[in-house]
C-alpha positions in Angstrom: -51.7 -69.4 83.2 -48.6 -69.8 85.0 -47.6 -67.4 87.6 -44.5 -65.2 86.6 -41.6 -64.3 88.9 -40.0 -60.8 88.7 -36.6 -62.2 87.8 -36.1 -65.1 85.6 -39.7 -65.3 84.6 -40.6 -67.6 81.6 -43.1 -66.1 79.1 -45.4 -68.7 77.6 -48.1 -66.3 76.4 -46.9 -62.8 75.3 -50.4 -61.0 75.7 -50.7 -62.3 79.2 -47.2 -61.2 80.0 -48.0 -57.7 78.7 -51.4 -57.4 80.5 -50.6 -59.0 83.7 -46.8 -59.0 84.4 -46.1 -55.6 82.6 -49.3 -53.7 82.8 -48.6 -52.8 79.2 -51.6 -54.6 77.7 -52.4 -51.6 75.3 -49.4 -52.9 73.2 -50.7 -56.4 72.9 -52.2 -55.9 69.5 -48.8 -54.5 68.3 -47.0 -57.6 69.4 -49.7 -59.8 67.8 -49.6 -57.7 64.5 -45.8 -58.2 64.3 -46.0 -61.9 65.1 -44.0 -61.6 68.5 -44.3 -64.7 70.3 -42.4 -66.2 73.4 -39.6 -67.3 71.0 -39.0 -63.9 69.4 -39.7 -61.6 72.5 -36.3 -62.1 74.1 -34.5 -60.8 70.9 -36.4 -57.5 70.6 -34.2 -54.4 70.5 -35.2 -50.9 71.2 -35.4 -50.3 67.3 -37.7 -53.2 66.9 -40.0 -51.8 69.6 -40.0 -48.4 67.8 -40.7 -50.1 64.5 -43.6 -51.9 66.0 -45.2 -48.4 66.8 -44.4 -48.2 70.5 -43.5 -44.5 70.4 -43.6 -43.5 73.9 -40.0 -43.5 75.3 -41.1 -44.5 78.8 -43.1 -47.5 77.6 -40.5 -48.5 75.2 -37.7 -48.4 77.9 -39.9 -50.4 80.4 -40.5 -53.0 77.8 -36.9 -53.2 76.8 -35.7 -53.6 80.4 -38.3 -56.3 81.1 -37.1 -58.1 77.9 -33.5 -57.8 79.0 -34.5 -59.6 82.1 -35.8 -62.4 80.1 -32.6 -62.5 77.8 -30.3 -62.9 81.0 -31.8 -66.3 81.3 -31.2 -67.5 77.8 -28.2 -69.4 76.4 -26.1 -67.2 74.0 -27.3 -67.3 70.3 -25.4 -69.3 67.8 
């Protein structure tokens, strides 16, 4: 696995990102069940996270903020 930087990190493996970089590994099964991979991850919204069953507001907010750091490194959608 590649090391991840706090800002501008590149996610190759979502479960590893959740477990190692985020400390949110308990949600790895939800990401897998909803087929969230490195391509989809940067486009998740707060509603998506809620729909995936991440009910705790704190966890949902932490995940969303980390995802926003990822999207700041992506080119605009077409």
